[in-house]
C-alpha positions in Angstrom: 74.1 37.1 196.7 77.1 35.7 194.9 77.3 35.0 191.1 80.3 33.7 189.3 80.7 33.9 185.6 83.2 31.2 184.6 85.6 30.6 181.8 84.7 33.5 179.6 87.0 35.4 177.3 87.2 38.6 179.3 87.4 41.9 177.4 87.6 44.3 180.3 88.3 47.6 178.5 91.4 47.9 180.6 93.9 45.4 179.2 94.3 45.3 175.4 94.5 41.5 175.2 91.4 39.5 176.2 92.0 36.7 178.6 90.1 33.6 179.7 88.9 33.9 183.3 86.2 34.2 185.9 84.2 37.1 187.3 83.0 36.9 190.9 80.1 39.2 191.7 79.0 40.0 195.3 76.2 42.3 196.2 76.0 44.0 192.8 79.7 44.7 192.6 82.7 42.9 191.0 84.5 41.1 193.9 87.2 39.4 191.9 88.6 38.7 188.4 90.9 35.9 187.5 91.4 32.3 186.5 90.0 29.5 188.6 88.4 31.7 191.2 86.9 30.1 194.3 83.2 31.0 195.0 80.9 30.4 197.9 78.9 27.2 197.7 75.7 29.2 197.3 77.0 31.2 194.4 75.0 31.2 191.2 77.2 29.7 188.5 77.1 31.1 184.9 79.1 29.0 182.4 80.6 31.4 179.9 82.8 28.9 178.1 83.3 30.0 174.5 81.6 33.3 175.2 82.9 36.9 175.2 82.5 38.9 178.5 82.3 42.7 178.2 81.6 45.6 180.5 78.1 47.0 180.1 78.1 49.5 177.2 77.7 53.2 177.9 75.9 55.9 175.9 77.3 59.4 176.6 74.6 61.4 174.8 71.0 60.8 173.7 67.4 61.6 174.5 66.1 58.1 175.3 63.3 58.1 177.7 62.3 61.7 176.7 61.9 61.1 173.0 60.5 57.6 173.3 59.7 54.5 171.4 56.8 54.9 169.0 55.7 58.4 170.0 54.9 61.3 167.7 55.6 65.0 168.3 52.9 65.2 171.0 54.7 62.6 173.0 58.2 64.1 173.0 59.5 65.7 176.2 63.1 66.5 175.2 62.7 70.2 174.1 60.9 73.1 175.7 60.0 75.5 172.8 58.6 78.4 174.8 61.9 79.9 175.8 65.4 79.5 174.3 67.1 79.7 177.8 65.9 77.0 180.2 68.7 75.9 182.4 66.2 75.2 185.2 64.8 72.1 183.4 65.9 68.6 184.6 65.8 65.4 182.5 64.7 63.4 185.6 61.4 65.3 185.6 60.6 64.0 182.1 62.2 60.6 181.7 59.7 57.7 181.3 61.1 54.5 182.8 58.5 52.6 180.9 59.8 53.7 177.5 60.3 50.5 175.5 63.6 52.0 174.1 65.1 51.2 177.5 64.5 47.5 177.0 66.0 47.8 173.5 69.1 49.3 175.2 69.4 46.4 177.6 69.0 43.9 174.7 71.9 45.7 173.0 74.1 45.4 176.0 73.8 49.1 177.0 73.6 49.4 180.7 74.3 53.1 181.4 72.7 56.0 179.6 73.1 59.8 179.7 69.9 61.5 178.5 68.5 65.0 178.6 67.1 67.9 176.7 67.5 68.2 173.0 69.4 70.8 171.0 66.8 73.4 170.3 67.7 75.7 173.2 70.7 77.8 173.9 70.5 76.3 177.4 68.2 73.3 177.6 68.6 72.0 181.2 70.4 69.1 182.9 71.1 65.6 181.6 70.8 62.6 183.9 73.0 59.5 184.0 71.0 56.3 184.8 70.6 52.6 184.3 67.8 51.4 182.0 66.0 49.1 184.5 63.4 50.1 187.1 60.1 51.9 187.6 61.3 55.1 189.4 63.9 57.3 187.8 65.1 58.5 191.2 66.2 54.9 192.0 67.7 54.3 188.6 70.0 57.4 188.6 73.8 57.3 189.0 73.8 61.1 188.6 70.5 63.0 188.6 72.3 66.0 187.2 75.3 65.0 185.2 75.7 68.0 182.9 74.1 71.2 181.7 73.0 71.1 178.0 73.8 74.0 175.7 73.5 74.2 172.0 75.1 76.0 169.1 74.6 76.1 165.3 71.5 75.4 163.2 69.1 74.1 165.8 68.6 77.2 168.0 68.6 79.4 164.9 65.9 77.3 163.3 63.7 76.8 166.3 63.8 80.4 167.5 64.1 82.3 164.2 60.8 84.1 164.8 61.4 84.8 168.5 64.9 85.7 169.7 67.6 84.1 167.5 68.6 84.5 163.9 72.4 84.2 164.1 75.1 82.2 165.7 76.3 85.4 167.3 73.1 85.8 169.3 73.2 82.2 170.4 76.6 82.8 171.9 75.5 86.1 173.4 72.5 84.6 175.1 74.7 81.9 176.7 77.3 84.5 177.8 74.5 86.7 179.3 73.1 83.7 181.3 76.6 82.8 182.6 77.4 86.5 183.5 74.2 86.9 185.4 74.6 83.5 187.1 78.2 84.5 188.2 77.0 87.8 189.6 74.2 85.9 191.4 76.7 83.4 192.8 79.0 86.2 194.1 76.1 87.9 195.8 75.0 84.7 197.5 78.6 84.1 198.7 78.9 87.6 200.0 75.6 87.3 201.9 76.8 84.3 203.8 74.2 83.4 206.4 72.5 86.8 206.3 69.1 86.3 204.6 68.6 90.0 204.3 71.6 90.3 202.0 70.8 87.4 199.7 69.6 88.2 196.2 66.1 87.4 195.2 65.8 83.7 194.2 66.2 83.2 190.5 65.5 79.6 189.4 67.4 79.9 186.1 70.5 81.5 187.6 70.4 79.0 190.5 70.4 76.1 188.1 73.7 77.4 186.6 75.5 77.5 189.9 76.8 73.9 189.7 78.3 74.8 186.3 80.1 77.8 187.6 81.3 75.9 190.7 82.8 73.2 188.5 80.5 70.5 189.8 79.0 69.7 186.3 80.2 70.6 182.8 78.5 72.4 180.0 77.4 69.7 177.6 77.7 71.5 174.3 75.9 70.4 171.1 78.2 71.5 168.3 78.6 70.0 164.8 80.3 72.7 162.8 83.9 73.7 163.4 83.2 77.3 164.2 80.5 76.2 166.7 82.9 73.8 168.4 85.5 76.5 168.8 82.9 79.0 170.1 81.9 76.4 172.8 85.6 76.1 173.8 86.1 79.8 173.8 83.1 80.5 176.1 84.0 77.7 178.5 87.5 79.2 178.8 86.1 82.7 179.4 84.1 81.5 182.4 86.5 78.8 183.6 83.9 76.1 183.4 84.1 72.4 182.5 83.1 71.4 179.0 82.2 68.3 177.0 81.6 68.5 173.3 78.7 66.5 171.7 78.5 65.4 168.1 81.8 67.1 166.9 81.0 66.3 163.2 83.7 68.7 161.9 86.2 67.4 164.4 88.6 66.1 161.8 88.9 69.7 160.3 90.2 71.1 163.6 91.8 68.0 165.1 94.9 69.9 166.4 92.7 72.5 168.2 90.7 69.7 169.8 93.8 67.8 170.9 95.1 71.0 172.6 91.7 71.7 174.2 91.7 68.2 175.7 88.0 68.0 176.5 85.9 64.9 176.2 84.4 64.4 172.8 81.1 62.4 172.0 81.2 61.7 168.3 78.0 60.9 166.3 75.4 60.0 165.4 77.0 58.9 162.1 74.5 56.4 160.6 72.5 57.9 157.7 73.2 60.6 155.2 73.7 64.3 156.2 70.3 65.8 156.8 71.4 69.4 157.1 74.3 71.7 156.1 76.3 71.4 159.3 76.4 67.6 158.9 78.0 67.6 155.5 81.4 66.4 156.8 79.8 63.5 158.7 82.2 60.5 158.5 83.0 57.2 160.2 86.6 58.3 159.9 86.2 61.1 162.4 86.4 59.0 165.6 89.6 57.3 164.3 91.2 60.6 163.4 90.4 62.2 166.7 91.5 59.1 168.6 94.8 58.9 166.7 95.4 62.5 167.8 95.1 61.6 171.5 91.6 63.0 172.0 89.2 61.4 174.5 86.6 60.0 172.2 83.3 58.4 172.8 81.0 57.1 170.1 77.3 57.9 170.4 73.9 56.9 168.9 72.1 60.1 170.0 69.2 57.7 170.6 66.6 57.7 169.1 68.4 59.3 166.1 70.1 55.8 165.9 68.5 52.9 167.7 70.2 52.5 171.1 70.9 48.8 170.6 73.0 49.7 167.6 75.7 51.4 169.7 78.1 48.5 169.2 77.6 48.6 165.4 78.5 52.3 165.4 81.8 51.4 167.0 82.2 48.6 164.4 81.9 51.1 161.6 84.6 53.3 163.3 86.8 50.2 163.3 86.1 49.6 159.6 87.3 53.2 159.0 90.6 53.0 160.9 89.9 53.0 164.7 91.8 50.2 166.6 89.3 47.7 168.0 90.5 48.1 171.6 90.1 51.9 171.3 86.6 51.4 169.8 85.7 49.2 172.7 86.8 51.9 175.1 84.8 54.5 173.1 81.6 52.7 174.1 82.6 51.8 177.6 85.1 53.6 179.8 85.5 56.8 177.7 81.8 57.6 177.8 81.6 56.6 181.5 84.3 59.2 182.2 82.7 61.7 179.8 79.5 61.7 181.9 81.2 61.5 185.3 80.6 57.9 186.3 83.8 56.2 185.4 84.5 55.3 188.9 81.5 52.9 188.9 80.9 51.7 185.3 82.6 51.3 181.9 85.2 48.6 182.6 85.4 45.3 184.4 87.4 46.0 187.5 87.2 45.0 191.1 84.9 47.3 193.1 83.0 48.5 190.1 79.3 47.9 189.5 78.7 44.4 188.1 77.3 45.6 184.7 78.3 42.7 182.4 77.5 41.6 178.9 77.8 38.1 177.6 78.1 37.7 173.8 78.4 34.8 171.5 81.5 36.3 169.9 83.1 39.6 169.1 80.4 42.3 169.7 81.7 44.3 166.7 80.7 41.4 164.3 77.2 41.5 162.9 76.7 37.8 163.5 77.6 38.0 167.2 74.6 38.0 169.5 74.1 39.6 172.9 73.1 36.6 175.0 72.8 38.1 178.5 73.0 41.5 180.2 73.6 41.9 183.9 73.0 45.2 185.7 74.3 45.5 189.3 74.9 41.7 189.2 71.2 40.9 188.3 70.5 39.3 185.0 68.1 41.7 183.2 68.2 40.2 179.8 68.5 36.6 178.5 68.4 35.8 174.8 
C-alpha cells in the first residue's frame, strides 16, 4: 500500500537545512523523497502543507514496558533483587505490550525504544529494541537482544549492601569475574567443536555473556560518576568488548577522556533535581559540552524517570543550554538509533528505511508545537 506525504517541511536528520518536499511510502518503507513526487493513483495522500515532517524519535535507554504506567513496586519487572549477577535475564520476557506508557510514547512521536533491566544489578540482563505498537513483543522487536546491561556506582551498592556488595571495587570485581568465567567457557566450547563429550557443562549465565565476548552486542553500562564511567571503559578495554555508556552525568568533567574513548553516550535523565550524590553534577549543558567535543551523544528520558513523550523537550533544554538544534535533533533520532544498533532501519528519513514518520504543527522543540500524527512502518498509529 502506498502513502504519500506531500508538501511538508522535511527535517530528515541527515541534511542540516530542512526542505519542502514529499515522502513516498511503499510497504512500510520509504520509497522516495523529493519535490513533486509522482505516486500511484491508489496512494493515500496526506497533505502536510505548513507542517514539519520528522523521523520517528528514538529512545536509547529506559525501562518502559517493564516499569509501567500507574504501577507500584509490586508491578515492576525491571530489576531482579535476588542475585546481583543475572546476565541470563531478557527484557523480552518481561515487557508488557499493553503498558499505557507505550501509547504515551507514540503520542510524543517516539517510535523506537530500547528498554531493559534497571541498574540494581552488576549484570542485569539484555535490553530489547522495539517499536511501541502491537500485542506480542516478539513481533514488535527490531532486536530482541540489543545490549547487555551492567551497572556501576550507588545502585548496586545500595541494593546489595547486606548481601554481596558494599564498595565500587566489588562491583567491578564481580563484573570481571563473570567476564573471565564466560571467556573461559567460550574457549572450552570452541575447543570442543562438534564433540559433545568435550563441551563444558551448560551454564546459563555464562552462555548469556557469549554475545558480548563475541562482539555481537555491547555492554550497556549504567554510570553517572566520573570514576564509574572510567571503570566501565577500563573493563571493556581489558576484555576487548563493545561498550555504550548510559547516563554519563559527570561527562563534562572528563570530556577529553570520553572523546578519546569514542563510545556512544546516552545522556540523562536530566529533568528534576539531583536525588543522590552521584547526580550532583547533573546539567543540561552536559549534552552540549560532549557534543562540541565530537562525542556521539544521545539524549534520553530513562522512562519512566521522565515521561517518554517528553523526549523532545529534553532535547529542547539541551538546545537552550548550547546544543545546536540540528545536533539535538540527531541526539533523539539517528544517534540513539546507532547507539542501540538499529541505525540502518530507523532514526532518519532516507530511502529504504522504515517509514517511521512524525508530523508536527511546527518545530518540535517549541512547547506550543503539537505532534499531529505518528506513522510506524507506514501505518498511522496516532492522530491528534
